[in-house]
VEXDREN-2710 file (C-alpha; in Angstrom, 1 decimal):
% VEXDREN-2710
k/r/px/py/pz
1/MET/-103.2/4.5/-99.9
2/HIS/-100.5/2.5/-98.7
3/SER/-97.7/4.7/-101.3
4/ILE/-99.2/7.5/-99.9
5/GLY/-97.8/6.4/-96.3
6/LEU/-95.0/5.2/-98.1
7/THR/-94.4/8.3/-99.6
8/PHE/-94.3/10.3/-96.1
9/ALA/-92.7/8.6/-94.3
10/LEU/-89.8/7.9/-96.7
11/ILE/-89.9/12.0/-96.3
12/VAL/-89.3/12.2/-93.1
13/ALA/-86.8/9.6/-92.4
14/GLY/-84.3/11.7/-95.4
15/THR/-85.6/15.1/-92.9
16/VAL/-84.5/13.5/-89.7
17/THR/-81.2/12.5/-91.2
18/GLY/-80.9/15.4/-92.6
19/ALA/-80.5/17.3/-90.1
20/SER/-78.9/14.0/-88.2
21/LEU/-76.1/15.0/-90.5
22/GLY/-76.8/18.3/-90.3
23/ALA/-76.0/18.6/-87.1
24/GLN/-72.6/15.9/-87.6
25/SER/-70.9/18.7/-90.1
26/SER/-71.8/21.1/-87.8
27/ARG/-69.9/19.8/-84.9
28/ASP/-67.0/18.7/-86.9
29/GLN/-67.1/22.3/-88.4
30/ALA/-67.1/23.6/-84.5
31/LEU/-64.4/21.0/-83.3
32/ASP/-61.8/22.3/-86.5
33/ALA/-61.5/25.4/-86.0
34/LEU/-61.0/25.1/-82.5
35/ARG/-58.4/24.5/-83.5
36/SER/-57.8/27.7/-86.2
37/PRO/-54.6/30.0/-85.9
38/ASP/-57.5/32.8/-85.5
39/VAL/-58.9/33.9/-82.2
40/GLU/-61.8/35.0/-83.4
41/ARG/-62.7/31.2/-84.5
42/ARG/-62.2/29.5/-81.6
43/ARG/-63.8/31.7/-79.9
44/GLU/-67.0/31.1/-82.2
45/ALA/-66.3/27.8/-82.2
46/LEU/-66.2/28.1/-78.2
47/GLN/-70.0/29.6/-77.8
48/GLN/-71.7/27.2/-80.9
49/ILE/-70.6/24.2/-78.7
50/SER/-71.8/25.5/-76.0
51/ARG/-74.8/26.7/-77.5
52/ALA/-75.2/23.1/-79.7
53/GLY/-74.2/21.1/-75.8
54/PHE/-72.0/18.6/-78.2
55/PRO/-71.0/16.7/-75.4
56/ASP/-68.6/14.5/-77.3
57/ALA/-66.5/17.9/-77.8
58/ALA/-65.5/18.2/-74.1
59/GLY/-62.0/16.9/-75.4
60/ALA/-61.0/19.3/-77.4
61/VAL/-63.2/22.1/-74.9
62/ALA/-61.1/21.2/-72.3
63/ALA/-57.3/21.0/-73.8
64/LEU/-57.5/24.7/-74.7
65/ALA/-57.5/25.5/-71.0
66/ALA/-53.7/26.0/-71.9
67/ASP/-54.6/28.4/-74.9
68/PRO/-52.6/31.3/-75.4
69/ASP/-55.4/33.6/-74.9
70/ASP/-56.3/34.3/-71.3
71/THR/-60.0/35.1/-72.9
72/ILE/-60.1/31.8/-74.7
73/GLN/-58.6/29.9/-72.1
74/LEU/-61.6/31.3/-70.0
75/ALA/-63.9/30.6/-72.4
76/ALA/-63.2/27.2/-72.6
77/LEU/-63.5/26.8/-68.6
78/ASP/-67.0/27.6/-69.0
79/THR/-67.7/25.9/-71.5
80/LEU/-66.6/23.0/-69.9
81/ILE/-68.7/22.8/-66.6
82/THR/-71.5/24.1/-69.8
83/LEU/-70.6/20.6/-71.5
84/LEU/-70.4/17.6/-68.1
85/VAL/-72.8/18.9/-66.4
86/SER/-76.5/17.6/-66.0
87/ASP/-78.1/20.6/-66.1
88/PRO/-76.3/23.3/-68.5
89/ALA/-78.3/26.6/-66.7
90/GLN/-77.8/26.1/-63.6
91/ALA/-73.9/27.0/-64.6
92/GLY/-74.5/29.6/-65.6
93/GLY/-72.2/32.2/-63.2
94/GLY/-69.3/30.1/-64.2
95/PRO/-67.1/27.6/-62.9
96/ARG/-67.4/29.3/-58.9
97/GLY/-71.6/29.5/-59.4
98/ALA/-71.2/25.8/-60.5
99/PHE/-69.2/24.9/-57.4
100/GLU/-71.1/27.1/-54.9
101/ALA/-74.4/25.6/-56.4
102/GLY/-72.5/22.3/-55.6
103/LEU/-72.9/21.0/-59.6
104/GLU/-71.1/18.2/-60.1
105/PRO/-70.8/16.2/-63.4
106/ALA/-73.3/14.0/-65.4
107/ARG/-71.2/12.3/-67.9
108/PRO/-67.6/11.4/-68.0
109/VAL/-65.2/13.1/-67.3
110/PRO/-62.9/13.1/-71.3
111/SER/-59.0/11.6/-70.9
112/GLY/-56.8/14.3/-70.3
113/ALA/-59.4/17.0/-69.1
114/TYR/-57.9/16.8/-65.6
115/GLU/-54.4/17.5/-66.9
116/ALA/-55.2/20.3/-68.5
117/VAL/-58.2/21.9/-65.9
118/ALA/-54.7/21.2/-62.8
119/ALA/-52.1/22.6/-65.7
120/ALA/-54.3/26.3/-65.7
121/MET/-54.5/26.2/-62.4
122/SER/-51.4/27.5/-62.0
123/ASP/-51.8/30.2/-65.3
124/THR/-49.9/33.3/-65.0
125/HIS/-53.3/35.3/-65.3
126/ALA/-55.2/35.5/-62.3
127/GLN/-58.8/35.0/-63.7
128/VAL/-57.8/31.6/-65.4
129/ARG/-56.1/30.1/-62.1
130/LEU/-59.3/30.9/-60.2
131/HIS/-61.4/29.5/-63.2
132/ALA/-59.7/26.6/-63.1
133/ALA/-59.3/25.9/-59.8
134/TYR/-63.2/25.8/-59.3
135/THR/-63.2/23.6/-62.4
136/PHE/-60.9/21.3/-61.0
137/ALA/-62.9/21.1/-58.2
138/ILE/-66.1/19.9/-60.1
139/LEU/-64.4/17.7/-62.4
140/ALA/-62.8/15.6/-59.6
141/THR/-65.7/14.4/-58.1
142/SER/-67.2/13.1/-61.0
143/LYS/-68.3/9.5/-60.2
144/GLN/-67.6/7.8/-63.6
145/GLY/-63.4/8.0/-63.4
146/LEU/-60.2/8.4/-61.1
147/VAL/-58.0/11.6/-61.5
148/SER/-55.1/10.7/-63.0
149/ASP/-51.6/10.6/-60.7
150/SER/-50.3/13.5/-62.4
151/ALA/-53.1/15.7/-62.9
152/VAL/-53.6/15.4/-58.7
153/VAL/-49.7/16.8/-58.3
154/ALA/-50.3/19.5/-60.4
155/ALA/-53.1/20.8/-58.6
156/ARG/-51.9/20.2/-55.0
157/GLY/-48.6/21.8/-56.3
158/ALA/-51.2/24.8/-58.0
159/LEU/-53.9/25.1/-54.5
160/GLY/-50.7/25.2/-52.3
161/GLU/-49.9/28.2/-54.2
162/MET/-52.9/30.1/-54.6
163/LEU/-52.9/29.8/-50.1
164/ALA/-49.3/31.8/-50.1
165/ASP/-50.7/34.0/-52.4
166/SER/-51.2/37.5/-51.2
167/ALA/-55.4/37.9/-52.9
168/HIS/-58.0/37.0/-50.5
169/ASP/-60.5/36.2/-52.8
170/VAL/-57.3/33.8/-54.2
171/ARG/-56.5/32.4/-50.8
172/LEU/-60.3/32.0/-50.1
173/ALA/-61.1/29.9/-53.4
174/ALA/-58.1/27.1/-52.5
175/ILE/-59.4/26.5/-49.4
176/GLY/-63.0/26.1/-50.6
177/VAL/-61.7/24.3/-53.2
178/ALA/-59.5/22.0/-51.0
179/ALA/-61.8/21.1/-48.7
180/ARG/-64.1/20.2/-52.2
181/VAL/-61.3/17.8/-53.7
182/PHE/-60.1/15.9/-51.2
183/ARG/-63.0/15.2/-48.3
184/SER/-63.3/12.3/-47.6
185/SER/-66.0/10.3/-45.8
186/PRO/-66.3/7.1/-43.3
187/HIS/-68.7/6.2/-46.4
188/GLY/-66.7/6.7/-48.9
189/PRO/-63.0/7.6/-50.3
190/PRO/-62.5/11.0/-51.3
191/PRO/-62.8/12.4/-55.0
192/VAL/-58.4/12.4/-54.1
193/PRO/-56.3/10.5/-52.8
194/SER/-55.0/12.0/-49.4
195/PRO/-52.6/12.3/-48.1
196/LEU/-52.9/15.6/-48.1
197/PRO/-48.8/17.4/-49.5
198/GLU/-47.1/19.2/-46.5
199/PRO/-47.4/22.3/-47.8
200/LEU/-50.4/22.4/-48.4
201/ILE/-51.1/21.7/-44.3
202/GLU/-49.2/24.1/-44.1
203/GLY/-51.2/27.1/-46.2
204/LEU/-54.5/25.3/-44.5
205/ILE/-53.2/26.0/-40.8
206/ALA/-52.0/29.1/-41.5
207/ALA/-55.0/30.0/-42.9
208/MET/-56.5/29.6/-39.8
209/ASN/-54.7/32.3/-38.3
210/GLN/-55.7/35.2/-40.7
211/SER/-57.9/38.2/-40.2
212/ASP/-60.7/37.0/-41.9
213/LEU/-62.9/35.3/-40.4
214/ARG/-64.8/33.9/-43.7
215/GLU/-60.5/32.4/-44.1
216/GLN/-60.3/31.1/-40.8
217/THR/-63.4/29.1/-40.4
218/ALA/-63.0/27.7/-44.2
219/ALA/-59.1/26.4/-42.9
220/MET/-60.9/24.8/-40.1
221/GLN/-63.5/23.3/-42.4
222/ALA/-61.0/21.9/-45.4
223/LEU/-58.6/20.0/-42.8
224/GLY/-61.8/18.1/-41.0
225/HIS/-63.0/17.3/-44.5
226/ALA/-60.0/16.3/-45.1
227/ARG/-59.8/14.7/-41.7
228/GLU/-56.4/15.3/-41.9
229/THR/-55.6/14.2/-38.1
230/ARG/-52.0/16.6/-39.0
231/ALA/-54.0/19.2/-38.4
232/LEU/-55.2/18.1/-35.0
233/GLU/-52.9/20.2/-32.1
234/ALA/-53.6/23.2/-34.4
235/LEU/-57.3/22.5/-34.2
236/THR/-57.5/21.4/-30.4
237/GLU/-56.0/24.9/-29.5
238/ARG/-58.3/26.9/-32.0
239/PHE/-61.2/25.3/-30.3
240/SER/-59.4/26.4/-26.8
241/PHE/-58.8/29.7/-27.5
242/HIS/-62.0/30.4/-28.7
243/ARG/-64.3/28.2/-26.7
244/ALA/-62.5/31.1/-24.2
245/GLN/-62.1/34.2/-26.4
246/GLY/-64.8/34.0/-28.9
247/PRO/-66.0/34.5/-31.9
248/ARG/-68.5/31.3/-31.4
249/GLU/-68.5/30.4/-34.6
250/LEU/-64.5/30.1/-34.6
251/ALA/-64.9/27.4/-31.8
252/VAL/-68.0/26.0/-33.8
253/ALA/-66.0/25.8/-36.9
254/ALA/-63.0/24.1/-35.1
255/LEU/-65.2/21.4/-32.7
256/ASP/-67.0/20.8/-36.7
257/ALA/-63.6/19.8/-38.1
258/LEU/-62.1/17.7/-34.9
259/ALA/-65.5/15.7/-34.6
260/ARG/-64.6/14.7/-38.7
261/LEU/-60.9/13.7/-37.5
262/ALA/-62.5/11.7/-34.2
263/HIS/-59.5/11.6/-32.6
264/PRO/-59.7/9.5/-29.6
265/ALA/-57.2/12.3/-28.1
266/SER/-60.0/14.1/-28.1
267/SER/-62.5/12.0/-26.7
268/ASP/-61.8/13.6/-22.9
269/MET/-62.4/17.7/-25.0
270/VAL/-65.8/15.9/-26.2
271/ARG/-67.3/14.0/-22.8
272/ALA/-67.3/17.2/-20.9
273/LEU/-68.2/19.2/-23.7
274/ALA/-71.4/17.5/-22.8
275/SER/-72.4/18.7/-19.5
276/ASP/-71.0/22.5/-20.2
277/PRO/-73.1/25.3/-20.3
278/TRP/-71.1/26.5/-24.0
279/ALA/-72.8/24.0/-25.2
280/ALA/-76.3/23.6/-24.3
281/ASN/-78.2/25.4/-27.7
282/GLY/-77.7/27.0/-31.0
283/ASP/-75.2/25.4/-33.6
284/PRO/-72.3/24.8/-30.3
285/TYR/-75.2/22.1/-29.3
286/THR/-75.7/20.8/-32.7
287/ALA/-71.6/21.0/-33.2
288/VAL/-71.7/18.6/-29.8
289/LEU/-74.3/16.8/-30.5
290/PHE/-72.0/15.4/-33.5
291/ALA/-68.6/14.9/-32.0
292/ARG/-70.3/13.1/-28.6
293/GLU/-71.9/10.3/-31.7
294/ARG/-68.4/10.8/-34.0
295/LEU/-66.0/10.2/-30.4
296/LEU/-68.3/8.5/-27.9
297/HIS/-70.7/6.6/-30.1
298/ASP/-72.9/7.8/-27.0
299/GLY/-77.2/7.7/-28.9
300/SER/-76.4/11.3/-29.7
301/SER/-77.0/10.8/-33.1
302/GLU/-81.5/10.3/-31.8
303/THR/-81.1/13.9/-30.7
304/LEU/-79.4/15.2/-33.9
305/LYS/-82.3/13.3/-35.7
306/LYS/-85.0/15.1/-33.6
307/VAL/-82.9/18.8/-34.0
308/ALA/-83.4/18.1/-38.0
309/SER/-86.4/18.8/-38.1
310/ASP/-85.4/22.3/-36.4
311/ARG/-86.5/25.6/-38.3
312/ARG/-82.3/27.2/-37.3
313/LEU/-80.8/24.7/-36.7
314/GLY/-82.4/21.7/-39.1
315/ALA/-79.7/22.1/-41.7
316/ARG/-77.0/21.5/-39.5
317/ALA/-78.1/18.5/-37.7
318/ARG/-79.2/16.4/-41.4
319/ASP/-75.3/17.1/-42.7
320/TYR/-74.0/15.7/-39.2
321/LEU/-76.3/12.5/-39.9
322/ALA/-75.5/12.4/-43.7
323/GLU/-72.0/12.7/-42.1
324/LEU/-73.1/9.8/-40.0
325/GLY/-74.5/7.6/-42.8
326/LEU/-78.2/8.0/-41.4
327/VAL/-81.2/9.9/-42.3
328/PRO/-83.2/12.2/-41.1
END
């Protein structure tokens, strides 16, 4: 009995060791193929790494963000996201889908990945630029490392160029990425150090004057999330205009941004809103409560906690409470 058991254990151990060696060999072959001059071999290697989920291949995959073939660049960025997030199934929509789902890296971002992806944000191929921008925004939220200065400089420059692009989808992507990457909080530093460079601020302020409502709203949100006080005057003017002329959602977006800036110059305006019929209900009501707590510290957070259970306004109220460092 003992000899049979020992023999079985040795067989199992040998099988496990053989499987491990097989996986290691497969990984090594895939990494070697990533350096192949043949495009198809590189593409197949990326597919193999993505399917197998070799997390320690992320650095080599990131390097292909600079590949001379556009399709390889796109596949590399897709694969990089799949390797680094906690639930690869949620990254099925590629970098944009992962960005919109709010995914963050669950594993350390490999050395050189930030620089490679930031450089791809200035690629000549429009789709590569978009993929790279969304990928950079996801990587930059990693809690296991700092973005290098060179990658920050490259990303800022690329986003400034994207904001000046004639294509609406490129500008909108740049605004969303800037809002995520440079988002600051009273409870911790932003993923990428601020302040924003002047061209980027000018691009976001210019986006507030575009005809598309989504672009205007997103630009205000980005400036507010970045705590960019240099936009104070422009945001105040936007709020006053849209408070009087509409649309209401743009007035709310401007007020939201001003509340996040929490500049003392906005205190009198917010104090007046406390008795303004415009702020009696709906999104304006919630935004004013947030602004009052941020600027006046008048206990409006207690009312926000009650609004947090409202079916329509609850999500916004909970976001504001999280911003204030309070649990709904």
